[in-house]
C-alpha positions as CSV (number, residue, x, y, z in Angstrom):
1,X,-13.7,7.2,25.5
2,X,-16.7,9.1,24.3
3,X,-15.1,12.6,24.7
4,X,-12.4,10.9,22.5
5,X,-14.9,10.3,19.7
6,X,-16.9,14.1,20.0
7,X,-13.2,15.2,19.7
8,X,-12.2,13.4,16.4
9,X,-15.6,14.0,14.8
10,X,-15.5,18.0,15.4
11,X,-12.0,18.0,14.1
12,X,-12.4,15.1,11.1
13,X,-12.2,16.7,7.8
14,X,-14.2,13.6,6.7
15,X,-17.7,15.2,5.2
16,X,-19.2,12.5,6.2
17,X,-18.2,12.1,9.9
18,X,-19.1,15.6,10.3
19,X,-22.3,15.7,9.3
20,X,-23.5,12.9,10.6
21,X,-21.9,12.6,13.9
22,X,-20.6,9.6,13.3
23,X,-17.6,7.6,13.1
24,X,-16.5,5.6,9.9
25,X,-17.5,2.4,11.8
26,X,-20.5,3.2,12.9
27,X,-21.6,4.5,9.7
28,X,-25.1,2.6,8.7
29,X,-27.1,2.4,5.2
30,X,-29.9,4.5,7.1
31,X,-27.2,7.1,7.6
32,X,-25.7,7.1,4.2
33,X,-29.6,7.6,2.9
34,X,-29.8,10.8,5.2
35,X,-26.4,12.5,3.5
36,X,-27.9,11.4,0.2
37,X,-30.8,13.8,1.0
38,X,-29.4,16.2,3.1
39,X,-26.6,17.1,0.3
40,X,-28.8,16.3,-2.4
41,X,-26.4,13.7,-3.6
42,X,-27.1,12.7,-7.5
43,X,-24.9,9.9,-8.2
44,X,-23.4,7.2,-6.3
45,X,-20.4,4.9,-7.1
46,X,-19.5,1.5,-6.4
47,X,-15.8,1.3,-6.2
48,X,-13.7,-1.9,-5.9
49,X,-10.1,-2.8,-6.6
50,X,-9.6,-6.2,-8.7
51,X,-6.5,-7.8,-9.6
52,X,-4.5,-4.8,-11.0
53,X,-5.1,-3.3,-7.5
54,X,-6.1,-0.1,-9.7
55,X,-10.2,1.7,-8.3
56,X,-12.7,0.4,-10.6
57,X,-15.8,2.4,-10.8
58,X,-19.8,1.5,-11.6
59,X,-21.6,4.4,-11.6
60,X,-25.3,4.4,-11.1
61,X,-27.9,7.8,-11.4
62,X,-29.8,7.9,-8.5
63,X,-33.9,7.2,-9.5
64,X,-35.6,7.3,-6.3
65,X,-34.7,6.4,-2.6
66,X,-36.1,2.7,-3.3
67,X,-33.6,2.6,-6.3
68,X,-30.5,3.6,-3.6
69,X,-31.6,1.4,-1.2
70,X,-31.3,-1.7,-3.5
71,X,-28.3,-0.4,-4.6
72,X,-26.9,-0.1,-1.0
73,X,-28.4,-3.2,0.0
74,X,-27.5,-5.7,-2.9
75,X,-24.8,-3.8,-4.9
76,X,-24.5,-5.3,-8.5
77,X,-23.5,-7.6,-11.0
78,X,-20.0,-7.5,-12.8
79,X,-18.3,-9.4,-15.3
80,X,-15.2,-11.1,-13.2
81,X,-13.6,-12.7,-16.2
82,X,-12.9,-8.8,-17.0
83,X,-11.3,-7.9,-13.6
84,X,-9.2,-11.4,-12.3
85,X,-6.7,-13.5,-14.9
86,X,-8.1,-16.5,-12.7
87,X,-12.1,-16.4,-13.5
88,X,-13.0,-18.2,-16.8
89,X,-15.3,-16.4,-19.2
90,X,-18.2,-19.2,-19.3
91,X,-18.6,-17.9,-15.2
92,X,-18.0,-15.1,-15.2
93,X,-20.1,-13.5,-13.4
94,X,-19.8,-11.8,-10.0
95,X,-20.9,-9.3,-7.5
96,X,-20.2,-6.5,-5.6
97,X,-21.9,-5.5,-2.4
98,X,-21.2,-2.1,-0.7
99,X,-18.7,-1.7,2.4
100,X,-21.3,0.6,4.1
101,X,-18.1,2.1,6.3
102,X,-15.9,3.1,3.3
103,X,-18.1,5.7,2.1
104,X,-17.1,9.1,1.3
105,X,-18.2,11.9,-0.6
106,X,-16.0,11.8,-4.1
107,X,-14.3,15.0,-4.5
108,X,-13.6,15.7,-8.2
109,X,-17.3,14.5,-9.7
110,X,-19.4,18.5,-10.8
111,X,-22.7,16.3,-9.7
112,X,-22.4,15.2,-6.0
113,X,-21.8,11.9,-5.7
114,X,-20.8,9.1,-3.3
115,X,-18.3,6.9,-4.0
116,X,-18.9,3.5,-1.5
117,X,-16.5,0.7,-1.4
118,X,-17.2,-2.6,-2.6
119,X,-16.4,-6.2,-1.9
120,X,-16.2,-9.4,-4.0
121,X,-19.0,-12.1,-3.9
122,X,-19.0,-15.6,-6.0
123,X,-22.4,-16.9,-7.5
124,X,-23.2,-18.8,-3.7
125,X,-23.1,-15.5,-1.9
126,X,-20.3,-16.7,0.1
127,X,-17.5,-14.0,-0.1
128,X,-14.5,-14.1,-3.8
129,X,-11.9,-16.9,-3.0
130,X,-9.6,-15.4,-4.7
131,X,-10.1,-11.8,-4.3
132,X,-6.8,-10.3,-3.1
133,X,-9.1,-8.5,-0.2
134,X,-10.3,-11.8,1.1
135,X,-7.3,-13.6,0.9
136,X,-6.3,-10.5,3.5
137,X,-9.5,-11.2,5.7
138,X,-8.1,-15.2,5.7
139,X,-4.5,-14.5,6.4
140,X,-5.7,-12.0,9.5
141,X,-7.4,-14.5,10.4
142,X,-5.3,-17.1,10.5
143,X,-3.0,-15.3,12.4
144,X,-5.3,-14.2,15.0
145,X,-6.2,-17.6,15.9
146,X,-2.9,-19.1,15.7
147,X,-1.0,-16.7,18.1
148,X,-3.5,-13.6,19.1
149,X,-2.0,-11.3,17.5
150,X,-3.7,-8.8,15.7
151,X,-1.3,-6.4,13.2
152,X,-1.5,-2.6,12.4
153,X,-0.1,-1.0,8.9
154,X,1.1,2.4,7.9
155,X,2.4,2.7,4.4
156,X,4.4,5.2,2.9
157,X,3.9,6.4,-0.9
158,X,6.2,7.9,-2.6
159,X,5.6,9.4,-6.1
160,X,7.0,11.7,-8.9
161,X,4.9,14.5,-10.3
162,X,5.8,15.0,-14.0
163,X,5.4,18.1,-15.4
164,X,6.2,19.8,-18.7
165,X,9.0,22.8,-18.3
166,X,7.4,25.9,-19.8
167,X,10.2,28.5,-18.9
168,X,13.0,28.8,-17.3
169,X,12.5,27.7,-13.9
170,X,13.9,29.9,-10.6
171,X,15.1,28.6,-7.8
172,X,16.6,25.2,-9.1
173,X,16.5,22.2,-6.4
174,X,18.8,19.9,-6.2
175,X,18.9,16.4,-7.6
176,X,19.3,14.0,-5.0
177,X,19.1,16.4,-1.8
178,X,15.5,17.4,-2.3
179,X,13.9,15.9,1.2
180,X,11.5,17.8,3.0
181,X,12.5,21.2,0.7
182,X,10.0,23.8,0.5
183,X,9.4,26.4,-1.8
184,X,10.5,28.3,-3.8
185,X,12.8,25.0,-4.4
186,X,10.3,23.1,-5.4
187,X,7.5,23.5,-7.7
188,X,3.9,21.3,-6.5
189,X,4.1,21.8,-2.7
190,X,0.1,24.0,-3.1
191,X,-0.4,20.1,-5.0
192,X,0.6,18.2,-2.3
193,X,-1.0,20.4,0.1
194,X,-4.4,20.1,-1.8
195,X,-3.5,16.0,-2.3
196,X,-3.4,16.3,2.1
197,X,-6.9,18.1,2.1
198,X,-8.5,16.3,-0.4
199,X,-7.3,12.6,1.2
200,X,-8.7,13.9,5.0
201,X,-12.0,15.3,3.3
202,X,-12.6,11.3,1.9
203,X,-11.9,10.0,5.2
204,X,-7.7,8.9,4.5
205,X,-6.3,8.8,7.6
206,X,-3.4,10.9,6.5
207,X,-0.3,11.6,8.6
208,X,2.2,13.9,6.7
209,X,3.6,14.6,3.0
210,X,6.6,15.9,2.0
211,X,8.9,16.1,-0.9
212,X,11.1,13.2,-1.4
213,X,14.8,13.4,-2.3
214,X,14.5,13.1,-5.9
215,X,14.2,15.9,-8.1
216,X,15.7,16.0,-12.0
217,X,15.1,18.0,-15.0
218,X,15.4,15.6,-18.1
219,X,13.8,16.3,-21.9
220,X,12.1,19.6,-21.4
221,X,10.6,17.5,-18.1
222,X,10.9,18.3,-14.4
223,X,10.4,15.3,-12.3
224,X,9.9,15.6,-8.4
225,X,9.4,13.3,-5.5
226,X,6.9,13.6,-3.0
227,X,5.9,11.7,0.1
228,X,2.7,10.8,1.3
229,X,2.5,8.7,4.5
230,X,-1.2,7.5,6.2
231,X,-1.9,6.4,9.8
232,X,-1.5,2.8,11.4
233,X,-4.6,1.2,10.3
234,X,-5.9,-2.0,10.2
235,X,-4.9,-4.3,7.9
236,X,-8.3,-4.3,5.6
237,X,-8.7,-0.7,6.2
238,X,-5.0,0.2,4.9
239,X,-5.7,-1.7,2.0
240,X,-8.8,0.0,0.8
241,X,-7.1,3.3,2.4
242,X,-3.9,2.6,-0.2
243,X,-6.1,2.1,-3.3
244,X,-8.5,5.3,-2.6
245,X,-4.9,7.2,-2.1
246,X,-3.7,6.6,-5.2
247,X,-6.9,7.6,-7.3
248,X,-6.8,10.7,-5.1
249,X,-3.2,11.8,-5.8
250,X,-3.5,10.7,-9.6
251,X,-7.2,12.7,-10.2
252,X,-5.7,15.9,-7.9
253,X,-2.5,15.7,-10.1
254,X,-5.2,15.8,-13.4
255,X,-6.6,19.2,-12.5
256,X,-3.0,20.3,-12.4
257,X,-2.0,18.9,-15.6
258,X,1.0,16.8,-14.4
259,X,1.2,13.4,-14.0
260,X,1.8,11.1,-11.2
261,X,3.8,8.0,-11.2
262,X,4.5,5.4,-8.4
263,X,6.7,3.3,-10.5
264,X,9.7,1.5,-8.7
265,X,12.1,3.5,-11.8
266,X,11.1,6.6,-13.7
267,X,15.3,7.2,-14.3
268,X,18.2,5.5,-14.3
269,X,20.2,7.0,-11.5
270,X,18.0,8.7,-9.3
271,X,16.0,7.6,-6.6
272,X,13.5,5.5,-7.0
273,X,9.9,5.0,-5.4
274,X,8.9,3.0,-2.6
275,X,6.1,1.7,-0.8
276,X,6.9,0.9,2.9
277,X,5.2,-0.5,5.2
278,X,5.6,0.0,9.0
279,X,3.8,-3.0,11.0
280,X,2.6,-2.9,14.8
281,X,2.0,-5.9,16.6
282,X,-1.5,-5.9,19.2
283,X,-2.4,-9.0,21.4
284,X,-5.4,-8.2,23.3
285,X,-5.8,-4.5,22.5
286,X,-2.3,-4.4,23.9
287,X,0.8,-3.0,21.9
288,X,3.2,-6.4,22.1
289,X,6.5,-4.4,20.3
290,X,8.6,-3.2,23.1
291,X,9.2,-5.1,27.2
292,X,8.4,-2.3,30.0
293,X,12.4,-0.7,29.4
294,X,11.4,0.9,25.8
295,X,13.4,-2.6,24.1
296,X,12.4,-4.3,21.3
297,X,10.2,-7.7,22.7
298,X,10.7,-11.3,22.0
299,X,6.9,-10.7,19.6
300,X,9.0,-8.5,17.5
301,X,11.9,-9.9,17.1
302,X,10.3,-13.0,15.8
303,X,7.7,-10.7,13.9
304,X,10.8,-9.2,12.1
305,X,12.3,-13.2,12.0
306,X,9.4,-14.1,9.7
307,X,9.4,-11.9,7.6
308,X,13.3,-11.7,6.8
309,X,12.6,-15.8,6.4
310,X,9.7,-14.6,3.9
311,X,11.4,-12.1,1.9
312,X,12.2,-13.3,-1.1
313,X,9.1,-14.7,-1.9
314,X,7.3,-11.1,-0.5
315,X,8.9,-9.3,-3.7
316,X,6.0,-11.6,-5.8
317,X,3.5,-8.8,-4.1
318,X,5.2,-6.0,-3.2
319,X,7.9,-5.6,-6.1
320,X,5.7,-6.8,-9.5
321,X,7.5,-5.7,-12.4
322,X,10.8,-5.5,-13.6
323,X,11.7,-2.2,-12.9
324,X,11.1,-3.1,-9.3
325,X,14.5,-4.8,-9.7
326,X,15.8,-1.0,-11.1
327,X,15.4,0.3,-7.9
328,X,17.0,-2.2,-5.7
329,X,20.3,-0.8,-6.2
330,X,23.2,-0.1,-3.8
331,X,23.4,3.8,-2.1
332,X,20.3,4.6,-3.2
333,X,18.5,3.6,0.3
334,X,16.9,0.9,-0.6
335,X,17.6,-2.8,0.1
336,X,19.9,-5.3,-1.7
337,X,20.6,-8.3,0.8
338,X,18.7,-9.6,4.1
339,X,19.5,-8.1,7.2
340,X,17.8,-5.9,9.8
341,X,19.3,-2.9,11.6
342,X,18.0,0.2,13.2
343,X,17.9,3.6,11.7
344,X,20.5,2.1,8.5
345,X,18.0,2.7,5.1
346,X,19.7,0.3,3.3
347,X,18.3,-2.5,5.4
348,X,15.4,-4.6,4.5
349,X,13.6,-4.1,7.9
350,X,14.8,-0.9,10.0
351,X,13.5,-0.2,13.4
352,X,12.9,3.1,13.3
353,X,13.4,6.0,16.2
354,X,10.0,5.2,18.8
355,X,9.2,8.1,21.0
356,X,6.7,7.7,23.3
357,X,4.3,10.4,25.5
358,X,5.6,11.2,28.7
359,X,2.0,12.2,29.6
360,X,0.2,9.4,28.4
361,X,0.4,6.0,27.1
362,X,1.1,6.2,23.4
363,X,-0.1,2.5,21.6
364,X,2.3,1.5,18.8
365,X,4.5,4.1,19.3
366,X,7.3,1.4,18.2
367,X,7.0,-0.3,14.7
368,X,9.3,-2.4,12.1
369,X,9.5,-0.9,9.1
370,X,9.9,-3.4,5.5
371,X,11.3,-1.3,3.0
372,X,10.9,-3.7,0.3
373,X,8.2,-3.1,-1.5
374,X,7.4,-0.5,-4.1
375,X,4.1,1.0,-5.7
376,X,3.8,-1.7,-7.9
377,X,2.3,-3.8,-5.2
378,X,-0.6,-5.5,-4.9
379,X,-1.3,-3.9,-0.8
380,X,-3.8,-6.5,-0.3
381,X,-1.7,-9.9,-1.2
382,X,1.4,-7.9,0.3
383,X,-0.1,-7.3,3.5
384,X,-1.1,-10.6,3.5
385,X,1.6,-12.2,2.4
386,X,3.4,-10.4,5.4
387,X,0.8,-11.8,7.9
388,X,1.9,-15.6,7.0
389,X,5.6,-14.4,7.4
390,X,4.3,-13.0,10.5
391,X,2.6,-15.5,11.7
392,X,5.3,-18.3,10.9
393,X,7.5,-16.2,13.0
394,X,5.1,-16.0,16.0
395,X,4.6,-19.8,16.1
396,X,8.3,-20.7,15.1
397,X,9.9,-18.8,17.7
398,X,13.4,-20.4,18.4
399,X,14.0,-20.4,14.5
400,X,13.1,-16.7,14.4
401,X,14.8,-15.0,16.7
402,X,18.0,-17.2,15.5
403,X,17.4,-15.8,12.2
404,X,17.0,-12.7,14.0
405,X,20.7,-12.6,15.6
406,X,22.4,-14.1,12.7
407,X,20.8,-11.5,10.2
408,X,21.2,-8.0,12.7
409,X,23.5,-5.5,11.4
410,X,24.9,-2.4,13.7
411,X,26.0,0.6,11.6
412,X,26.9,1.8,8.2
413,X,29.9,-0.2,7.5
414,X,29.3,-4.1,6.8
415,X,30.3,-7.3,4.1
416,X,27.6,-7.3,1.9
417,X,28.9,-10.4,0.4
418,X,28.1,-12.5,3.6
419,X,24.6,-11.5,3.1
420,X,22.0,-13.3,1.2
421,X,20.6,-11.6,-1.8
422,X,17.6,-10.5,-2.6
423,X,15.9,-11.5,-6.0
424,X,17.2,-9.2,-9.1
425,X,14.6,-10.0,-11.0
426,X,10.6,-10.6,-11.7
427,X,12.4,-14.9,-12.6
428,X,13.7,-14.9,-10.0
429,X,11.2,-13.9,-7.4
430,X,9.0,-16.1,-8.7
431,X,11.4,-19.2,-8.2
432,X,11.1,-17.9,-4.7
433,X,7.5,-17.7,-4.4
434,X,7.4,-21.2,-5.8
435,X,10.1,-22.3,-3.2
436,X,7.9,-20.6,-0.4
437,X,4.3,-21.5,-1.9
438,X,3.3,-24.1,1.0
439,X,3.1,-21.6,4.0
440,X,1.2,-19.2,1.7
441,X,-0.9,-21.7,0.7
442,X,-1.5,-23.7,4.4
443,X,-5.2,-23.5,5.1
444,X,-5.8,-21.8,1.6
445,X,-5.1,-18.7,2.9
446,X,-3.6,-18.0,-0.5
447,X,-5.5,-20.4,-2.9
448,X,-3.1,-22.5,-4.7
449,X,-4.6,-21.0,-8.6
450,X,-3.7,-17.4,-7.2
451,X,-0.4,-18.7,-6.5
452,X,0.3,-20.5,-9.9
453,X,-1.0,-17.0,-11.4
454,X,1.8,-15.0,-9.7
455,X,4.3,-16.9,-10.6
456,X,3.1,-17.3,-14.4
457,X,2.8,-13.7,-14.7
458,X,6.0,-12.8,-13.3
459,X,8.0,-15.9,-15.4
460,X,6.2,-14.2,-18.6
461,X,8.3,-10.7,-18.3
462,X,11.6,-13.2,-18.7
463,X,13.6,-11.0,-17.5
464,X,16.0,-13.1,-15.6
465,X,19.2,-11.0,-17.3
466,X,17.5,-7.9,-17.7
467,X,18.7,-5.8,-15.1
468,X,22.3,-6.2,-16.2
469,X,21.3,-5.7,-19.9
470,X,19.7,-2.7,-19.0
471,X,22.1,-0.7,-17.4
472,X,24.4,-0.6,-20.2
473,X,21.5,0.3,-22.7
474,X,19.9,3.3,-22.2
475,X,17.3,3.1,-25.1
476,X,16.0,-0.6,-23.7
477,X,15.9,1.3,-20.0
478,X,14.0,4.3,-20.8
479,X,11.5,1.6,-23.3
480,X,10.8,-0.3,-20.2
481,X,10.7,2.3,-17.6
482,X,7.7,4.0,-20.2
483,X,6.0,0.8,-20.7
484,X,5.3,0.5,-16.7
485,X,5.3,4.1,-15.9
486,X,1.3,3.7,-14.5
487,X,1.4,0.5,-12.8
488,X,0.5,0.0,-9.8
């Protein structure tokens, strides 16, 4: 174990890990103070993720060591009513307190700056009940208490790079055929490489990056789709890393004078952006996904059954804007009906190929992939919702296994009409969440006012028949797409 730890530190690109000789889980306040002194860090940013799932920043110029210690110990007061729609302005004071193990050197500030992720606390010094991070923590605690299972998650971030065409392009790519293409047929390979190294330096456990299928030119703009995939991590870590990753990806692109969009759809008729989630179950630090013969275990199937049952209402957390439902169309490698299978990229849940190392045991070599969510998702609420679904599957095993048996589809030819469909709008998504809300609210994992707020926000879009209308009206579709181009 010590040898593994040393290897991790020696090969890590995380600047804090390399300098301190510690893994992030071993960071202490004293270690951060040492880093600040050694590297002449002059500013500290307290970063936090509110209701809109974007990274927020509160900046301090460090006056002296006592001031730095106070910030790291106490955090600071913020206006909760400006961060959460569920908080009244008459009772708006909250505190954000640093998570010492989520510190990284800001890669963009000219002045050396330390960023530290924070958690929300209420006036009674308790974790804020409605904060998405705390909902996620409660969901994991309840799942562990009920089943003994902990989950690891891996998220894929798909996004378009949008740039103005200055000259006629050489080596033009082919629309819908750009998957893992290389330069010179793609234009932003170097930008993506800088994204990957910047993520690694900030401590985000990135797995790989590549181009996706989407590539097209429209109105003197080039749209080129890329993907960055992270490594398996705990639920809380993965949610934080996705928030940091989006922030880094957008900031790197700004240096190049181009825009990034994680929006589920940016032009009709071309591939949309998903945020696929891979899931692995662990019990007593042992992988429970496969049998000794390498087949899916009953535990894994029960987990899949739970997610299949709750898929309609999970859209409320994973597909949160009207343009989400322009992405969920047939023949675009996006799910429209509720079924699972192996390798099929139209499936709601896909069980990907999971090779294991022949030399040593490989933890979580096998996952299952939920292909429903997109870049509009609030990742904290989405992962919490998935945990609620998996909790149901593992504690109602017979029902879950029956669902799995009924909804398994092999191959690409199947009778789509015989399967239940996913919601086609935010309006339908809200109705599905209302129908299944009792499961989310059980044990106060999701507070009632949070569920009510999500339902109200989805209903306010009034998009019950919008998708059908937009597919026949390009101008209205363009107007709506532009409205949500920077969601998430």
